[in-house]
C-alpha positions as semicolon CSV with decimal commas, in nm:
position;residue;x (nm);y (nm);z (nm)
1;M;-3,658;-2,282;-2,786
2;K;-3,814;-1,939;-2,746
3;Q;-3,759;-1,953;-2,369
4;I;-3,388;-2,022;-2,422
5;K;-3,355;-1,717;-2,651
6;I;-3,531;-1,499;-2,393
7;L;-3,304;-1,636;-2,120
8;I;-2,993;-1,559;-2,329
9;V;-3,113;-1,201;-2,391
10;I;-3,174;-1,152;-2,017
11;V;-2,826;-1,285;-1,935
12;I;-2,665;-1,051;-2,192
13;F;-2,849;-0,745;-2,059
14;S;-2,762;-0,840;-1,702
15;A;-2,394;-0,877;-1,791
16;L;-2,393;-0,538;-1,966
17;N;-2,560;-0,370;-1,669
18;F;-2,316;-0,529;-1,424
19;S;-2,012;-0,420;-1,625
20;R;-2,145;-0,064;-1,643
21;V;-2,192;-0,054;-1,264
22;A;-1,843;-0,196;-1,206
23;A;-1,689;0,059;-1,443
24;A;-1,868;0,344;-1,271
25;D;-1,752;0,217;-0,933
26;T;-1,383;0,219;-1,027
27;T;-1,388;0,582;-1,137
28;G;-1,526;0,690;-0,799
29;N;-1,203;0,598;-0,613
30;S;-1,032;0,928;-0,698
31;T;-1,045;1,028;-0,329
32;L;-0,778;0,776;-0,229
33;F;-0,471;0,912;-0,054
34;P;-0,180;0,921;-0,303
35;V;0,081;0,739;-0,087
36;E;0,199;0,379;-0,103
37;V;0,438;0,207;0,140
38;K;0,610;-0,112;0,033
39;Y;0,900;-0,339;0,121
40;A;1,175;-0,273;-0,135
41;G;1,417;-0,551;-0,038
42;T;1,737;-0,538;0,162
43;F;2,055;-0,336;0,150
44;K;2,354;-0,476;0,342
45;N;2,120;-0,719;0,521
46;Q;1,895;-0,436;0,644
47;P;1,531;-0,398;0,532
48;L;1,454;-0,114;0,294
49;I;1,108;0,051;0,305
50;Q;0,997;0,270;0,014
51;L;0,729;0,540;0,021
52;N;0,585;0,630;-0,319
53;F;0,405;0,962;-0,352
54;T;0,174;1,037;-0,644
55;G;0,032;1,370;-0,542
56;S;-0,104;1,651;-0,752
57;T;-0,050;2,025;-0,769
58;E;-0,323;2,064;-0,505
59;D;-0,197;1,787;-0,276
60;N;0,183;1,799;-0,286
61;F;0,290;1,870;0,074
62;F;0,317;1,574;0,313
63;R;0,426;1,512;0,673
64;I;0,596;1,180;0,755
65;V;0,609;1,065;1,116
66;I;0,765;0,732;1,218
67;T;0,711;0,607;1,573
68;D;0,783;0,283;1,751
69;E;0,535;0,076;1,954
70;A;0,603;0,283;2,268
71;G;0,510;0,603;2,084
72;I;0,865;0,735;2,065
73;E;0,909;0,949;1,756
74;L;1,197;0,819;1,544
75;Y;1,152;1,041;1,239
76;N;0,950;1,352;1,158
77;A;0,980;1,546;0,835
78;D;0,779;1,753;0,590
79;V;0,828;1,673;0,222
80;K;0,703;1,855;-0,085
81;G;0,660;1,719;-0,435
82;E;0,408;1,570;-0,672
83;V;0,552;1,237;-0,786
84;F;0,855;1,103;-0,598
85;S;0,985;0,823;-0,375
86;K;1,153;0,824;-0,037
87;Q;1,343;0,526;0,104
88;F;1,414;0,430;0,464
89;L;1,682;0,182;0,563
90;L;1,588;0,021;0,896
91;N;1,875;-0,072;1,126
92;T;1,757;-0,402;1,275
93;E;2,051;-0,412;1,519
94;E;1,918;-0,102;1,694
95;L;1,546;-0,160;1,637
96;G;1,538;-0,534;1,702
97;D;1,188;-0,666;1,639
98;A;1,016;-0,333;1,710
99;V;0,689;-0,259;1,532
100;L;0,708;0,075;1,351
101;R;0,418;0,300;1,263
102;F;0,446;0,512;0,948
103;E;0,195;0,799;0,945
104;I;0,176;1,011;0,631
105;T;-0,052;1,315;0,634
106;G;-0,144;1,545;0,346
107;K;-0,092;1,894;0,486
108;K;-0,340;2,064;0,252
109;S;-0,607;1,793;0,231
110;G;-0,577;1,662;0,587
111;K;-0,601;1,303;0,462
112;K;-0,396;1,048;0,651
113;A;-0,249;0,704;0,577
114;V;-0,109;0,486;0,855
115;Y;0,107;0,176;0,799
116;K;0,241;-0,071;1,052
117;I;0,579;-0,226;0,971
118;S;0,698;-0,532;1,158
119;N;0,996;-0,755;1,100
120;Q;0,905;-1,123;1,094
121;R;1,148;-1,404;1,039
122;H;1,043;-1,752;0,945
123;V;1,275;-2,047;0,950
124;T;1,162;-2,323;0,720
125;Q;1,302;-2,661;0,651
126;Q;1,213;-2,854;0,343
127;M;1,288;-3,214;0,264
128;D;1,247;-3,350;-0,087
129;V;1,192;-3,717;-0,155
130;V;1,255;-3,811;-0,516
131;K;1,198;-4,152;-0,669
132;L;1,496;-4,264;-0,876
């Protein structure tokens, strides 16, 4: 019985130590680049890509460069702001199945985030069998 109590105390202390280490680890990720790229749906059957910026007063100037797989620059712009979004409507008739590379660079910090965007289509067929 005494061994079980000691084992329970050890498990509780281990769990508390582990949670403290995990909590300390999550606060250390403040060096992440404040840009997120996501698929935002479609508009008139064309894919819509959204860039979300959550900069700060120190890191609020960004360069956006979009290139295709051959390295041809399709878009290049500097944007300034702390918290904002920018949307890109991709014309699939002109681009086809090209793989695009989104490169976002913080001008002041020098940090860089690179995303690869590719259009993939899947045709699925489903057949349901239901017992009546």
